[in-house]
Structures are given as C-alpha cells and as structure tokens.
N, C-alpha and C positions, 0 to 999 in steps of 0.2 A: 552248380556244376562241379562234379568231382574230377580233380586233376591229378589224383594220386597215381594214375597209370601213364602220365605224360612223360615222354622220354626225350624231348627236345632240349635245347640249351636254356639255361636259366636267364630269363630276361630281366629279372629284378635283382640284378647283381648289387648287393649292398656295398661291396668293396669299391665298385665303380662310382657309386654315389658319394661315398666317403672321400674318395680321391678327388672328385670334382669339388666337393665342399672344401677340402683342404686347399686346393689350388685357388678357389674363390677367396677364401679367408686370407691366404698369403697375398693375393693381389690387392685385397682391401687394405691389409696391413701396410703393404708397400706404398700404396697411394696416400694413406694417412701419414706415414713417415715423411713422404715428400712434401705434403702440405705443411706439416709441422716444421720441417726444415726451412721451407720458404717463409713461413710466418716468423720463425725465430730470427731470421735476418732482418725482417721489417721491424720487429719489436725491439731488437737491439739497436737499430738505427733511431727509433723513436725515443728510446730511453738511454741516453748516454751512460755508459759504465753500468748499465742495468740498474740504475738508481730510479726505480719507479716512484718511490715516495718523494724523492727530491724533485723529480720531474713534475709531479702533481703540485707540490708546494710552489714551484716556480710559476706554474700556470695560474695558481690561485693568487699569487702576488701580482701577476700581470693583470688579472681580471680586477683585483682591488684597485690597482693603479688606474686602469681605464675607467672604472666606476667613479673614482675620486675626481679624475679630470672632467668627466661628464657633469658631476655635481658642481664643480667649480665653474664650468661654462654656463650652466643653468643659473647659478647664483649671480654671476657677472651680468648675464643678460637681464635678469630681474632688477639688479642694481641700476643698470643703464636706463631701463625703462622707467623705473621710479624716479631717478634723477632727472630724466628728460621731462617727465610729466610735472615734476616739482618746478623746474625752471620755466616751463610753459605757463604754469599757474601763477608764478611770481611775475612773469612778464605781462600776463593779462591783468593781474592785480595792479601792477605799476601803471599800465595803460589806463585802467579804470580810474585810479587815483588821479592821474594827470588830467583825464577828461573832466572829472568832477571839479578839480581845482580850477580849470579854465572856465568851466560852465558857471561856477559860483562867482568868479572874479569879474 
C-alpha cells in the first residue's frame, strides 16, 4: 500500500514515543532510588557502623561458640552414660560375687 500521498496527521510520532520512554525510565529510576534508600536504612541497622566484616566475624564467633557448647553437651552426655553403665556393671558384678560367695559357703 502506497502512502506517499497521505495528507493526515502523523500517527507514528517518534518524539511522542521517546517522551513516553523518558518518563518511564525516570519513573523506574525513581522507584529504584526509593528501594535503595529503604534498603540502605536496613543494611546500616544490620551492620553497626557499616562494619560488614566485623559483623561477619562476630556471627562466626557466635556460631563457633554455639558449636563448642553443643559438643561439650554431647561429650558430657556420653560421659554420663558410660559412667552409669560402668557403675551398673560393677554393681551387678559385686552382686554376682556376693551370690557366689554365699552359694559356696
């Protein structure tokens, strides 16, 4: 279809599309700036004095401490069970020795 003789208004106004794209990009930039600002507040609250490395080291030390306490509890529980079984075995052995002593006498 040949439109070279068309005399109506230009419907494919490039400047109109560019203006819309410019407004859209400005809106997107504004939203991103607001999101960054909101996150910046949360990040600064999470990392006192913006010391991200120190914050990580602190949490690593807390995790090591918790892991160490867990291992101590496990070792203590194992020690108690071993000691209890040893005492029970000695008590049963003493009872057997006493039974045999009375049976022989």
